[in-house]
PDB file of the backbone (N, CA, C, O) and the ligand in Angstrom, with CONECT records:
HET     ZN  A 101       1
ATOM      1  N   MET A   1       9.454 -18.026 -17.136  1.00  0.00           N
ATOM      2  CA  MET A   1       9.665 -17.139 -15.955  1.00  0.00           C
ATOM      3  C   MET A   1       9.135 -17.787 -14.687  1.00  0.00           C
ATOM      4  O   MET A   1       8.016 -17.527 -14.245  1.00  0.00           O
ATOM      5  N   SER A   2       9.976 -18.639 -14.120  1.00  0.00           N
ATOM      6  CA  SER A   2       9.490 -19.382 -12.970  1.00  0.00           C
ATOM      7  C   SER A   2      10.041 -18.807 -11.646  1.00  0.00           C
ATOM      8  O   SER A   2       9.508 -19.086 -10.571  1.00  0.00           O
ATOM      9  N   GLU A   3      11.082 -18.027 -11.741  1.00  0.00           N
ATOM     10  CA  GLU A   3      11.725 -17.554 -10.538  1.00  0.00           C
ATOM     11  C   GLU A   3      10.987 -16.352  -9.933  1.00  0.00           C
ATOM     12  O   GLU A   3      10.487 -15.489 -10.655  1.00  0.00           O
ATOM     13  N   HIS A   4      10.932 -16.314  -8.657  1.00  0.00           N
ATOM     14  CA  HIS A   4      10.247 -15.185  -7.986  1.00  0.00           C
ATOM     15  C   HIS A   4      11.226 -14.063  -7.689  1.00  0.00           C
ATOM     16  O   HIS A   4      12.441 -14.245  -7.620  1.00  0.00           O
ATOM     17  N   TYR A   5      10.640 -12.923  -7.521  1.00  0.00           N
ATOM     18  CA  TYR A   5      11.492 -11.773  -7.192  1.00  0.00           C
ATOM     19  C   TYR A   5      11.805 -11.720  -5.707  1.00  0.00           C
ATOM     20  O   TYR A   5      10.981 -12.059  -4.857  1.00  0.00           O
ATOM     21  N   LYS A   6      13.021 -11.284  -5.427  1.00  0.00           N
ATOM     22  CA  LYS A   6      13.404 -11.143  -4.024  1.00  0.00           C
ATOM     23  C   LYS A   6      12.910  -9.793  -3.512  1.00  0.00           C
ATOM     24  O   LYS A   6      12.577  -8.877  -4.265  1.00  0.00           O
ATOM     25  N   LYS A   7      12.886  -9.734  -2.210  1.00  0.00           N
ATOM     26  CA  LYS A   7      12.434  -8.516  -1.533  1.00  0.00           C
ATOM     27  C   LYS A   7      13.271  -7.307  -1.996  1.00  0.00           C
ATOM     28  O   LYS A   7      12.759  -6.210  -2.219  1.00  0.00           O
ATOM     29  N   GLU A   8      14.558  -7.560  -2.124  1.00  0.00           N
ATOM     30  CA  GLU A   8      15.477  -6.465  -2.529  1.00  0.00           C
ATOM     31  C   GLU A   8      15.124  -5.946  -3.906  1.00  0.00           C
ATOM     32  O   GLU A   8      15.158  -4.746  -4.175  1.00  0.00           O
ATOM     33  N   GLU A   9      14.770  -6.927  -4.804  1.00  0.00           N
ATOM     34  CA  GLU A   9      14.471  -6.538  -6.177  1.00  0.00           C
ATOM     35  C   GLU A   9      13.109  -5.794  -6.225  1.00  0.00           C
ATOM     36  O   GLU A   9      12.921  -4.839  -6.979  1.00  0.00           O
ATOM     37  N   LEU A  10      12.205  -6.267  -5.409  1.00  0.00           N
ATOM     38  CA  LEU A  10      10.918  -5.602  -5.344  1.00  0.00           C
ATOM     39  C   LEU A  10      11.078  -4.192  -4.796  1.00  0.00           C
ATOM     40  O   LEU A  10      10.391  -3.255  -5.204  1.00  0.00           O
ATOM     41  N   GLU A  11      11.980  -4.082  -3.889  1.00  0.00           N
ATOM     42  CA  GLU A  11      12.309  -2.776  -3.302  1.00  0.00           C
ATOM     43  C   GLU A  11      12.811  -1.780  -4.386  1.00  0.00           C
ATOM     44  O   GLU A  11      12.433  -0.610  -4.427  1.00  0.00           O
ATOM     45  N   LEU A  12      13.669  -2.320  -5.236  1.00  0.00           N
ATOM     46  CA  LEU A  12      14.177  -1.538  -6.354  1.00  0.00           C
ATOM     47  C   LEU A  12      13.036  -1.107  -7.312  1.00  0.00           C
ATOM     48  O   LEU A  12      12.931   0.037  -7.754  1.00  0.00           O
ATOM     49  N   PHE A  13      12.208  -2.110  -7.586  1.00  0.00           N
ATOM     50  CA  PHE A  13      11.044  -1.849  -8.459  1.00  0.00           C
ATOM     51  C   PHE A  13      10.148  -0.745  -7.916  1.00  0.00           C
ATOM     52  O   PHE A  13       9.704   0.157  -8.627  1.00  0.00           O
ATOM     53  N   ARG A  14       9.908  -0.870  -6.610  1.00  0.00           N
ATOM     54  CA  ARG A  14       9.034   0.047  -5.927  1.00  0.00           C
ATOM     55  C   ARG A  14       9.603   1.498  -5.932  1.00  0.00           C
ATOM     56  O   ARG A  14       8.868   2.477  -6.065  1.00  0.00           O
ATOM     57  N   ASN A  15      10.898   1.577  -5.785  1.00  0.00           N
ATOM     58  CA  ASN A  15      11.575   2.864  -5.739  1.00  0.00           C
ATOM     59  C   ASN A  15      11.975   3.385  -7.088  1.00  0.00           C
ATOM     60  O   ASN A  15      12.671   4.397  -7.179  1.00  0.00           O
ATOM     61  N   HIS A  16      11.557   2.723  -8.134  1.00  0.00           N
ATOM     62  CA  HIS A  16      11.833   3.090  -9.540  1.00  0.00           C
ATOM     63  C   HIS A  16      13.344   3.116  -9.763  1.00  0.00           C
ATOM     64  O   HIS A  16      13.850   3.957 -10.505  1.00  0.00           O
ATOM     65  N   GLN A  17      14.030   2.234  -9.149  1.00  0.00           N
ATOM     66  CA  GLN A  17      15.468   2.159  -9.342  1.00  0.00           C
ATOM     67  C   GLN A  17      15.907   0.990 -10.274  1.00  0.00           C
ATOM     68  O   GLN A  17      17.086   0.678 -10.437  1.00  0.00           O
ATOM     69  N   MET A  18      14.872   0.386 -10.859  1.00  0.00           N
ATOM     70  CA  MET A  18      15.130  -0.727 -11.755  1.00  0.00           C
ATOM     71  C   MET A  18      15.257  -0.190 -13.185  1.00  0.00           C
ATOM     72  O   MET A  18      14.701   0.857 -13.515  1.00  0.00           O
ATOM     73  N   SER A  19      15.971  -0.897 -13.999  1.00  0.00           N
ATOM     74  CA  SER A  19      16.039  -0.469 -15.421  1.00  0.00           C
ATOM     75  C   SER A  19      14.679  -0.633 -16.058  1.00  0.00           C
ATOM     76  O   SER A  19      13.823  -1.366 -15.562  1.00  0.00           O
ATOM     77  N   PHE A  20      14.496   0.063 -17.169  1.00  0.00           N
ATOM     78  CA  PHE A  20      13.197   0.039 -17.815  1.00  0.00           C
ATOM     79  C   PHE A  20      12.745  -1.395 -18.137  1.00  0.00           C
ATOM     80  O   PHE A  20      11.605  -1.784 -17.883  1.00  0.00           O
ATOM     81  N   LEU A  21      13.677  -2.156 -18.701  1.00  0.00           N
ATOM     82  CA  LEU A  21      13.336  -3.571 -19.067  1.00  0.00           C
ATOM     83  C   LEU A  21      13.086  -4.413 -17.815  1.00  0.00           C
ATOM     84  O   LEU A  21      12.205  -5.272 -17.777  1.00  0.00           O
ATOM     85  N   GLY A  22      13.877  -4.136 -16.820  1.00  0.00           N
ATOM     86  CA  GLY A  22      13.700  -4.871 -15.556  1.00  0.00           C
ATOM     87  C   GLY A  22      12.359  -4.577 -14.951  1.00  0.00           C
ATOM     88  O   GLY A  22      11.701  -5.465 -14.408  1.00  0.00           O
ATOM     89  N   ARG A  23      11.953  -3.335 -15.044  1.00  0.00           N
ATOM     90  CA  ARG A  23      10.681  -2.919 -14.528  1.00  0.00           C
ATOM     91  C   ARG A  23       9.518  -3.564 -15.293  1.00  0.00           C
ATOM     92  O   ARG A  23       8.521  -3.987 -14.708  1.00  0.00           O
ATOM     93  N   MET A  24       9.679  -3.621 -16.608  1.00  0.00           N
ATOM     94  CA  MET A  24       8.676  -4.240 -17.465  1.00  0.00           C
ATOM     95  C   MET A  24       8.489  -5.684 -17.111  1.00  0.00           C
ATOM     96  O   MET A  24       7.370  -6.174 -16.956  1.00  0.00           O
ATOM     97  N   ALA A  25       9.637  -6.375 -16.983  1.00  0.00           N
ATOM     98  CA  ALA A  25       9.596  -7.806 -16.647  1.00  0.00           C
ATOM     99  C   ALA A  25       8.982  -8.035 -15.274  1.00  0.00           C
ATOM    100  O   ALA A  25       8.190  -8.954 -15.066  1.00  0.00           O
ATOM    101  N   CYS A  26       9.369  -7.179 -14.354  1.00  0.00           N
ATOM    102  CA  CYS A  26       8.872  -7.268 -12.978  1.00  0.00           C
ATOM    103  C   CYS A  26       7.356  -7.063 -12.955  1.00  0.00           C
ATOM    104  O   CYS A  26       6.617  -7.824 -12.330  1.00  0.00           O
ATOM    105  N   GLN A  27       6.918  -6.016 -13.654  1.00  0.00           N
ATOM    106  CA  GLN A  27       5.497  -5.709 -13.692  1.00  0.00           C
ATOM    107  C   GLN A  27       4.711  -6.870 -14.295  1.00  0.00           C
ATOM    108  O   GLN A  27       3.643  -7.235 -13.803  1.00  0.00           O
ATOM    109  N   ALA A  28       5.262  -7.450 -15.379  1.00  0.00           N
ATOM    110  CA  ALA A  28       4.593  -8.572 -16.028  1.00  0.00           C
ATOM    111  C   ALA A  28       4.504  -9.732 -15.072  1.00  0.00           C
ATOM    112  O   ALA A  28       3.478 -10.408 -14.994  1.00  0.00           O
ATOM    113  N   HIS A  29       5.582  -9.965 -14.341  1.00  0.00           N
ATOM    114  CA  HIS A  29       5.582 -11.039 -13.360  1.00  0.00           C
ATOM    115  C   HIS A  29       4.573 -10.765 -12.258  1.00  0.00           C
ATOM    116  O   HIS A  29       3.861 -11.679 -11.840  1.00  0.00           O
ATOM    117  N   LEU A  30       4.495  -9.558 -11.787  1.00  0.00           N
ATOM    118  CA  LEU A  30       3.582  -9.210 -10.703  1.00  0.00           C
ATOM    119  C   LEU A  30       2.131  -9.374 -11.107  1.00  0.00           C
ATOM    120  O   LEU A  30       1.275  -9.711 -10.290  1.00  0.00           O
ATOM    121  N   ASN A  31       1.872  -9.131 -12.380  1.00  0.00           N
ATOM    122  CA  ASN A  31       0.523  -9.295 -12.864  1.00  0.00           C
ATOM    123  C   ASN A  31       0.050 -10.742 -12.803  1.00  0.00           C
ATOM    124  O   ASN A  31      -1.137 -11.030 -12.653  1.00  0.00           O
ATOM    125  N   LYS A  32       1.035 -11.649 -12.926  1.00  0.00           N
ATOM    126  CA  LYS A  32       0.668 -13.055 -12.958  1.00  0.00           C
ATOM    127  C   LYS A  32       0.899 -13.758 -11.612  1.00  0.00           C
ATOM    128  O   LYS A  32       0.243 -14.750 -11.296  1.00  0.00           O
ATOM    129  N   CYS A  33       1.831 -13.228 -10.840  1.00  0.00           N
ATOM    130  CA  CYS A  33       2.237 -13.919  -9.605  1.00  0.00           C
ATOM    131  C   CYS A  33       1.752 -13.203  -8.377  1.00  0.00           C
ATOM    132  O   CYS A  33       2.252 -12.134  -8.027  1.00  0.00           O
ATOM    133  N   SER A  34       0.771 -13.798  -7.719  1.00  0.00           N
ATOM    134  CA  SER A  34       0.182 -13.131  -6.558  1.00  0.00           C
ATOM    135  C   SER A  34       1.147 -13.166  -5.357  1.00  0.00           C
ATOM    136  O   SER A  34       1.084 -12.346  -4.442  1.00  0.00           O
ATOM    137  N   LYS A  35       2.028 -14.152  -5.419  1.00  0.00           N
ATOM    138  CA  LYS A  35       2.997 -14.267  -4.328  1.00  0.00           C
ATOM    139  C   LYS A  35       3.902 -13.056  -4.240  1.00  0.00           C
ATOM    140  O   LYS A  35       4.124 -12.483  -3.173  1.00  0.00           O
ATOM    141  N   CYS A  36       4.421 -12.686  -5.419  1.00  0.00           N
ATOM    142  CA  CYS A  36       5.296 -11.511  -5.500  1.00  0.00           C
ATOM    143  C   CYS A  36       4.495 -10.225  -5.325  1.00  0.00           C
ATOM    144  O   CYS A  36       4.971  -9.253  -4.740  1.00  0.00           O
ATOM    145  N   ALA A  37       3.295 -10.239  -5.834  1.00  0.00           N
ATOM    146  CA  ALA A  37       2.463  -9.020  -5.664  1.00  0.00           C
ATOM    147  C   ALA A  37       2.150  -8.784  -4.198  1.00  0.00           C
ATOM    148  O   ALA A  37       2.122  -7.645  -3.733  1.00  0.00           O
ATOM    149  N   ASP A  38       1.911  -9.886  -3.464  1.00  0.00           N
ATOM    150  CA  ASP A  38       1.641  -9.796  -2.042  1.00  0.00           C
ATOM    151  C   ASP A  38       2.887  -9.288  -1.335  1.00  0.00           C
ATOM    152  O   ASP A  38       2.801  -8.485  -0.406  1.00  0.00           O
ATOM    153  N   ARG A  39       4.037  -9.757  -1.778  1.00  0.00           N
ATOM    154  CA  ARG A  39       5.296  -9.369  -1.144  1.00  0.00           C
ATOM    155  C   ARG A  39       5.537  -7.857  -1.354  1.00  0.00           C
ATOM    156  O   ARG A  39       5.977  -7.138  -0.458  1.00  0.00           O
ATOM    157  N   LEU A  40       5.225  -7.423  -2.582  1.00  0.00           N
ATOM    158  CA  LEU A  40       5.345  -6.010  -2.871  1.00  0.00           C
ATOM    159  C   LEU A  40       4.392  -5.168  -2.020  1.00  0.00           C
ATOM    160  O   LEU A  40       4.733  -4.076  -1.565  1.00  0.00           O
ATOM    161  N   LYS A  41       3.200  -5.704  -1.822  1.00  0.00           N
ATOM    162  CA  LYS A  41       2.215  -5.027  -0.988  1.00  0.00           C
ATOM    163  C   LYS A  41       2.719  -4.912   0.452  1.00  0.00           C
ATOM    164  O   LYS A  41       2.582  -3.876   1.101  1.00  0.00           O
ATOM    165  N   GLU A  42       3.300  -6.006   0.922  1.00  0.00           N
ATOM    166  CA  GLU A  42       3.854  -6.038   2.278  1.00  0.00           C
ATOM    167  C   GLU A  42       4.924  -4.918   2.428  1.00  0.00           C
ATOM    168  O   GLU A  42       5.004  -4.230   3.446  1.00  0.00           O
ATOM    169  N   LEU A  43       5.729  -4.780   1.366  1.00  0.00           N
ATOM    170  CA  LEU A  43       6.782  -3.759   1.406  1.00  0.00           C
ATOM    171  C   LEU A  43       6.182  -2.376   1.529  1.00  0.00           C
ATOM    172  O   LEU A  43       6.666  -1.554   2.308  1.00  0.00           O
ATOM    173  N   SER A  44       5.124  -2.107   0.765  1.00  0.00           N
ATOM    174  CA  SER A  44       4.564  -0.770   0.845  1.00  0.00           C
ATOM    175  C   SER A  44       3.791  -0.559   2.140  1.00  0.00           C
ATOM    176  O   SER A  44       3.639   0.569   2.607  1.00  0.00           O
ATOM    177  N   GLU A  45       3.308  -1.651   2.712  1.00  0.00           N
ATOM    178  CA  GLU A  45       2.638  -1.518   4.006  1.00  0.00           C
ATOM    179  C   GLU A  45       3.669  -1.182   5.103  1.00  0.00           C
ATOM    180  O   GLU A  45       3.422  -0.384   6.007  1.00  0.00           O
ATOM    181  N   ASP A  46       4.823  -1.830   4.972  1.00  0.00           N
ATOM    182  CA  ASP A  46       5.942  -1.502   5.896  1.00  0.00           C
ATOM    183  C   ASP A  46       6.255  -0.067   5.792  1.00  0.00           C
ATOM    184  O   ASP A  46       6.463   0.627   6.788  1.00  0.00           O
ATOM    185  N   ASP A  47       6.290   0.405   4.502  1.00  0.00           N
ATOM    186  CA  ASP A  47       6.626   1.796   4.194  1.00  0.00           C
ATOM    187  C   ASP A  47       5.638   2.753   4.863  1.00  0.00           C
ATOM    188  O   ASP A  47       6.019   3.750   5.477  1.00  0.00           O
ATOM    189  N   ASP A  48       4.351   2.410   4.719  1.00  0.00           N
ATOM    190  CA  ASP A  48       3.311   3.262   5.325  1.00  0.00           C
ATOM    191  C   ASP A  48       3.496   3.354   6.844  1.00  0.00           C
ATOM    192  O   ASP A  48       3.326   4.406   7.462  1.00  0.00           O
ATOM    193  N   LEU A  49       3.854   2.192   7.411  1.00  0.00           N
ATOM    194  CA  LEU A  49       4.087   2.165   8.837  1.00  0.00           C
ATOM    195  C   LEU A  49       5.227   3.075   9.221  1.00  0.00           C
ATOM    196  O   LEU A  49       5.144   3.833  10.187  1.00  0.00           O
ATOM    197  N   ILE A  50       6.300   2.990   8.445  1.00  0.00           N
ATOM    198  CA  ILE A  50       7.443   3.831   8.716  1.00  0.00           C
ATOM    199  C   ILE A  50       7.095   5.307   8.582  1.00  0.00           C
ATOM    200  O   ILE A  50       7.497   6.135   9.400  1.00  0.00           O
ATOM    201  N   LEU A  51       6.348   5.617   7.545  1.00  0.00           N
ATOM    202  CA  LEU A  51       5.909   7.016   7.365  1.00  0.00           C
ATOM    203  C   LEU A  51       5.058   7.482   8.525  1.00  0.00           C
ATOM    204  O   LEU A  51       5.183   8.614   8.992  1.00  0.00           O
ATOM    205  N   GLN A  52       4.188   6.593   8.986  1.00  0.00           N
ATOM    206  CA  GLN A  52       3.334   6.984  10.109  1.00  0.00           C
ATOM    207  C   GLN A  52       4.181   7.187  11.372  1.00  0.00           C
ATOM    208  O   GLN A  52       3.960   8.118  12.146  1.00  0.00           O
ATOM    209  N   LEU A  53       5.151   6.294  11.554  1.00  0.00           N
ATOM    210  CA  LEU A  53       6.018   6.429  12.741  1.00  0.00           C
ATOM    211  C   LEU A  53       6.797   7.721  12.637  1.00  0.00           C
ATOM    212  O   LEU A  53       6.981   8.418  13.635  1.00  0.00           O
ATOM    213  N   ARG A  54       7.254   8.047  11.448  1.00  0.00           N
ATOM    214  CA  ARG A  54       8.033   9.261  11.248  1.00  0.00           C
ATOM    215  C   ARG A  54       7.200  10.468  11.517  1.00  0.00           C
ATOM    216  O   ARG A  54       7.647  11.406  12.176  1.00  0.00           O
ATOM    217  N   ALA A  55       5.972  10.460  11.007  1.00  0.00           N
ATOM    218  CA  ALA A  55       5.070  11.572  11.239  1.00  0.00           C
ATOM    219  C   ALA A  55       4.795  11.740  12.699  1.00  0.00           C
ATOM    220  O   ALA A  55       4.796  12.860  13.210  1.00  0.00           O
ATOM    221  N   ALA A  56       4.555  10.630  13.393  1.00  0.00           N
ATOM    222  CA  ALA A  56       4.276  10.671  14.818  1.00  0.00           C
ATOM    223  C   ALA A  56       5.479  11.233  15.560  1.00  0.00           C
ATOM    224  O   ALA A  56       5.349  12.006  16.510  1.00  0.00           O
ATOM    225  N   ASN A  57       6.655  10.821  15.096  1.00  0.00           N
ATOM    226  CA  ASN A  57       7.891  11.252  15.725  1.00  0.00           C
ATOM    227  C   ASN A  57       8.074  12.763  15.532  1.00  0.00           C
ATOM    228  O   ASN A  57       8.510  13.469  16.441  1.00  0.00           O
ATOM    229  N   GLN A  58       7.738  13.237  14.345  1.00  0.00           N
ATOM    230  CA  GLN A  58       7.875  14.658  14.054  1.00  0.00           C
ATOM    231  C   GLN A  58       6.946  15.510  14.968  1.00  0.00           C
ATOM    232  O   GLN A  58       7.327  16.563  15.479  1.00  0.00           O
ATOM    233  N   ILE A  59       5.757  15.009  15.132  1.00  0.00           N
ATOM    234  CA  ILE A  59       4.784  15.682  16.026  1.00  0.00           C
ATOM    235  C   ILE A  59       5.347  15.724  17.429  1.00  0.00           C
ATOM    236  O   ILE A  59       5.334  16.751  18.109  1.00  0.00           O
ATOM    237  N   PHE A  60       5.844  14.562  17.838  1.00  0.00           N
ATOM    238  CA  PHE A  60       6.432  14.432  19.161  1.00  0.00           C
ATOM    239  C   PHE A  60       7.571  15.382  19.350  1.00  0.00           C
ATOM    240  O   PHE A  60       7.659  16.038  20.388  1.00  0.00           O
ATOM    241  N   GLU A  61       8.461  15.483  18.365  1.00  0.00           N
ATOM    242  CA  GLU A  61       9.596  16.375  18.411  1.00  0.00           C
ATOM    243  C   GLU A  61       9.187  17.801  18.452  1.00  0.00           C
ATOM    244  O   GLU A  61       9.766  18.591  19.198  1.00  0.00           O
ATOM    245  N   SER A  62       8.193  18.165  17.664  1.00  0.00           N
ATOM    246  CA  SER A  62       7.741  19.577  17.624  1.00  0.00           C
ATOM    247  C   SER A  62       7.166  19.964  18.970  1.00  0.00           C
ATOM    248  O   SER A  62       7.320  21.097  19.424  1.00  0.00           O
ATOM    249  N   ILE A  63       6.501  19.011  19.604  1.00  0.00           N
ATOM    250  CA  ILE A  63       5.920  19.263  20.930  1.00  0.00           C
ATOM    251  C   ILE A  63       7.094  19.501  21.926  1.00  0.00           C
ATOM    252  O   ILE A  63       7.074  20.426  22.738  1.00  0.00           O
ATOM    253  N   ILE A  64       8.083  18.642  21.817  1.00  0.00           N
ATOM    254  CA  ILE A  64       9.260  18.773  22.734  1.00  0.00           C
ATOM    255  C   ILE A  64       9.900  20.129  22.501  1.00  0.00           C
ATOM    256  O   ILE A  64      10.207  20.844  23.455  1.00  0.00           O
ATOM    257  N   ASN A  65      10.107  20.498  21.215  1.00  0.00           N
ATOM    258  CA  ASN A  65      10.793  21.763  20.902  1.00  0.00           C
ATOM    259  C   ASN A  65       9.985  22.943  21.379  1.00  0.00           C
ATOM    260  O   ASN A  65      10.534  23.902  21.921  1.00  0.00           O
ATOM    261  N   GLU A  66       8.670  22.877  21.179  1.00  0.00           N
ATOM    262  CA  GLU A  66       7.820  23.968  21.654  1.00  0.00           C
ATOM    263  C   GLU A  66       7.930  24.098  23.156  1.00  0.00           C
ATOM    264  O   GLU A  66       7.994  25.188  23.723  1.00  0.00           O
ATOM    265  N   ASP A  67       7.951  22.927  23.771  1.00  0.00           N
ATOM    266  CA  ASP A  67       7.981  22.863  25.217  1.00  0.00           C
ATOM    267  C   ASP A  67       9.264  23.496  25.730  1.00  0.00           C
ATOM    268  O   ASP A  67       9.245  24.273  26.685  1.00  0.00           O
ATOM    269  N   SER A  68      10.374  23.160  25.093  1.00  0.00           N
ATOM    270  CA  SER A  68      11.665  23.680  25.611  1.00  0.00           C
ATOM    271  C   SER A  68      11.801  25.162  25.237  1.00  0.00           C
ATOM    272  O   SER A  68      12.451  25.924  25.953  1.00  0.00           O
ATOM    273  N   ALA A  69      11.197  25.565  24.131  1.00  0.00           N
ATOM    274  CA  ALA A  69      11.220  26.968  23.763  1.00  0.00           C
ATOM    275  C   ALA A  69      10.448  27.774  24.754  1.00  0.00           C
ATOM    276  O   ALA A  69      10.843  28.879  25.125  1.00  0.00           O
ATOM    277  N   ARG A  70       9.345  27.220  25.183  1.00  0.00           N
ATOM    278  CA  ARG A  70       8.498  27.863  26.163  1.00  0.00           C
ATOM    279  C   ARG A  70       9.260  27.974  27.520  1.00  0.00           C
ATOM    280  O   ARG A  70       9.144  28.945  28.269  1.00  0.00           O
ATOM    281  N   GLU A  71      10.016  26.936  27.757  1.00  0.00           N
ATOM    282  CA  GLU A  71      10.790  26.882  29.000  1.00  0.00           C
ATOM    283  C   GLU A  71      11.710  28.107  29.119  1.00  0.00           C
ATOM    284  O   GLU A  71      11.857  28.688  30.194  1.00  0.00           O
ATOM    285  N   THR A  72      12.317  28.478  28.000  1.00  0.00           N
ATOM    286  CA  THR A  72      13.271  29.600  28.047  1.00  0.00           C
ATOM    287  C   THR A  72      12.568  30.954  27.996  1.00  0.00           C
ATOM    288  O   THR A  72      13.050  31.930  28.572  1.00  0.00           O
ATOM    289  N   THR A  73      11.441  31.013  27.314  1.00  0.00           N
ATOM    290  CA  THR A  73      10.772  32.315  27.193  1.00  0.00           C
ATOM    291  C   THR A  73       9.891  32.629  28.371  1.00  0.00           C
ATOM    292  O   THR A  73       9.822  33.783  28.793  1.00  0.00           O
ATOM    293  N   CYS A  74       9.225  31.654  28.908  1.00  0.00           N
ATOM    294  CA  CYS A  74       8.308  31.948  29.997  1.00  0.00           C
ATOM    295  C   CYS A  74       8.670  31.133  31.230  1.00  0.00           C
ATOM    296  O   CYS A  74       8.999  29.951  31.140  1.00  0.00           O
ATOM    297  N   HIS A  75       8.602  31.777  32.355  1.00  0.00           N
ATOM    298  CA  HIS A  75       9.017  31.106  33.580  1.00  0.00           C
ATOM    299  C   HIS A  75       7.849  30.646  34.416  1.00  0.00           C
ATOM    300  O   HIS A  75       7.928  30.614  35.644  1.00  0.00           O
ATOM    301  N   SER A  76       6.753  30.288  33.748  1.00  0.00           N
ATOM    302  CA  SER A  76       5.568  29.878  34.481  1.00  0.00           C
ATOM    303  C   SER A  76       5.782  28.456  35.031  1.00  0.00           C
ATOM    304  O   SER A  76       6.718  27.749  34.661  1.00  0.00           O
ATOM    305  N   SER A  77       4.909  28.098  35.889  1.00  0.00           N
ATOM    306  CA  SER A  77       4.986  26.810  36.542  1.00  0.00           C
ATOM    307  C   SER A  77       4.551  25.699  35.552  1.00  0.00           C
ATOM    308  O   SER A  77       3.987  25.970  34.492  1.00  0.00           O
ATOM    309  N   LYS A  78       4.825  24.497  35.928  1.00  0.00           N
ATOM    310  CA  LYS A  78       4.459  23.364  35.098  1.00  0.00           C
ATOM    311  C   LYS A  78       2.956  23.237  34.931  1.00  0.00           C
ATOM    312  O   LYS A  78       2.457  22.731  33.926  1.00  0.00           O
ATOM    313  N   LYS A  79       2.236  23.722  35.968  1.00  0.00           N
ATOM    314  CA  LYS A  79       0.778  23.638  35.972  1.00  0.00           C
ATOM    315  C   LYS A  79       0.242  24.492  34.798  1.00  0.00           C
ATOM    316  O   LYS A  79      -0.626  24.039  34.052  1.00  0.00           O
ATOM    317  N   THR A  80       0.747  25.692  34.644  1.00  0.00           N
ATOM    318  CA  THR A  80       0.283  26.598  33.599  1.00  0.00           C
ATOM    319  C   THR A  80       0.650  26.050  32.231  1.00  0.00           C
ATOM    320  O   THR A  80      -0.102  26.190  31.266  1.00  0.00           O
ATOM    321  N   LYS A  81       1.826  25.421  32.162  1.00  0.00           N
ATOM    322  CA  LYS A  81       2.274  24.894  30.867  1.00  0.00           C
ATOM    323  C   LYS A  81       1.278  23.870  30.372  1.00  0.00           C
ATOM    324  O   LYS A  81       0.952  23.836  29.186  1.00  0.00           O
ATOM    325  N   LYS A  82       0.790  23.033  31.278  1.00  0.00           N
ATOM    326  CA  LYS A  82      -0.151  21.981  30.881  1.00  0.00           C
ATOM    327  C   LYS A  82      -1.411  22.642  30.347  1.00  0.00           C
ATOM    328  O   LYS A  82      -1.963  22.177  29.350  1.00  0.00           O
ATOM    329  N   THR A  83      -1.873  23.687  30.963  1.00  0.00           N
ATOM    330  CA  THR A  83      -3.115  24.320  30.527  1.00  0.00           C
ATOM    331  C   THR A  83      -2.903  24.916  29.146  1.00  0.00           C
ATOM    332  O   THR A  83      -3.788  24.834  28.293  1.00  0.00           O
ATOM    333  N   GLN A  84      -1.773  25.499  28.921  1.00  0.00           N
ATOM    334  CA  GLN A  84      -1.455  26.098  27.616  1.00  0.00           C
ATOM    335  C   GLN A  84      -1.496  25.057  26.541  1.00  0.00           C
ATOM    336  O   GLN A  84      -2.015  25.288  25.448  1.00  0.00           O
ATOM    337  N   PHE A  85      -0.949  23.912  26.852  1.00  0.00           N
ATOM    338  CA  PHE A  85      -0.903  22.835  25.885  1.00  0.00           C
ATOM    339  C   PHE A  85      -2.337  22.384  25.547  1.00  0.00           C
ATOM    340  O   PHE A  85      -2.653  22.091  24.394  1.00  0.00           O
ATOM    341  N   GLY A  86      -3.183  22.338  26.568  1.00  0.00           N
ATOM    342  CA  GLY A  86      -4.572  21.892  26.398  1.00  0.00           C
ATOM    343  C   GLY A  86      -5.284  22.853  25.458  1.00  0.00           C
ATOM    344  O   GLY A  86      -5.980  22.411  24.544  1.00  0.00           O
ATOM    345  N   THR A  87      -5.127  24.144  25.657  1.00  0.00           N
ATOM    346  CA  THR A  87      -5.885  25.098  24.811  1.00  0.00           C
ATOM    347  C   THR A  87      -5.368  25.056  23.377  1.00  0.00           C
ATOM    348  O   THR A  87      -6.129  25.235  22.427  1.00  0.00           O
ATOM    349  N   LYS A  88      -4.066  24.818  23.232  1.00  0.00           N
ATOM    350  CA  LYS A  88      -3.482  24.751  21.872  1.00  0.00           C
ATOM    351  C   LYS A  88      -4.118  23.612  21.117  1.00  0.00           C
ATOM    352  O   LYS A  88      -4.471  23.755  19.947  1.00  0.00           O
ATOM    353  N   ARG A  89      -4.265  22.488  21.774  1.00  0.00           N
ATOM    354  CA  ARG A  89      -4.851  21.319  21.088  1.00  0.00           C
ATOM    355  C   ARG A  89      -6.300  21.579  20.686  1.00  0.00           C
ATOM    356  O   ARG A  89      -6.736  21.208  19.596  1.00  0.00           O
ATOM    357  N   GLU A  90      -7.013  22.208  21.565  1.00  0.00           N
ATOM    358  CA  GLU A  90      -8.434  22.479  21.269  1.00  0.00           C
ATOM    359  C   GLU A  90      -8.503  23.440  20.048  1.00  0.00           C
ATOM    360  O   GLU A  90      -9.382  23.304  19.196  1.00  0.00           O
ATOM    361  N   ARG A  91      -7.607  24.363  19.985  1.00  0.00           N
ATOM    362  CA  ARG A  91      -7.601  25.297  18.872  1.00  0.00           C
ATOM    363  C   ARG A  91      -7.329  24.547  17.551  1.00  0.00           C
ATOM    364  O   ARG A  91      -7.926  24.834  16.513  1.00  0.00           O
ATOM    365  N   ASN A  92      -6.421  23.594  17.637  1.00  0.00           N
ATOM    366  CA  ASN A  92      -6.120  22.853  16.426  1.00  0.00           C
ATOM    367  C   ASN A  92      -7.285  22.057  15.900  1.00  0.00           C
ATOM    368  O   ASN A  92      -7.467  21.902  14.693  1.00  0.00           O
ATOM    369  N   VAL A  93      -8.082  21.549  16.842  1.00  0.00           N
ATOM    370  CA  VAL A  93      -9.253  20.752  16.429  1.00  0.00           C
ATOM    371  C   VAL A  93     -10.270  21.679  15.777  1.00  0.00           C
ATOM    372  O   VAL A  93     -10.917  21.305  14.799  1.00  0.00           O
ATOM    373  N   ASP A  94     -10.413  22.893  16.319  1.00  0.00           N
ATOM    374  CA  ASP A  94     -11.402  23.833  15.767  1.00  0.00           C
ATOM    375  C   ASP A  94     -11.084  24.255  14.345  1.00  0.00           C
ATOM    376  O   ASP A  94     -11.972  24.358  13.499  1.00  0.00           O
ATOM    377  N   SER A  95      -9.779  24.502  14.090  1.00  0.00           N
ATOM    378  CA  SER A  95      -9.420  25.067  12.787  1.00  0.00           C
ATOM    379  C   SER A  95      -9.397  24.037  11.695  1.00  0.00           C
ATOM    380  O   SER A  95      -9.112  24.364  10.543  1.00  0.00           O
TER     381      SER A  95
HETATM  382 ZN    ZN A 101       6.688 -14.463  -8.232  1.00  0.00          ZN2+
END
C-alpha cells in the first residue's frame, strides 16, 4: 500500500460515502500515514471554517431580517434603532 489518498477520496471517507471495505482500507492507511492523516485533518479544518462562516452569515442575516422587519413595523428614527440593538445584545449576554 504505497499510494496516498487523494483529497477527493479523503472527502468521501470523511463524509461516510466510501464503501465499507474502502473505509477500512483508508482507515488502515491513515493509521500508518501521517501525510494522509494530516490531509484529512486539513479537510476537517476547512470544514470547521466553513461552518463558522455559515454560522456568522446566519447571525448576520438574522440581524438584517430583524432590522428590515423593524423597519416596517416601527417608524422610529435610525438613532432609536441603534439603541434598541444595543439593549438586545446586552440582554443576550445576560441570559
Ligand atoms: Zn498516505
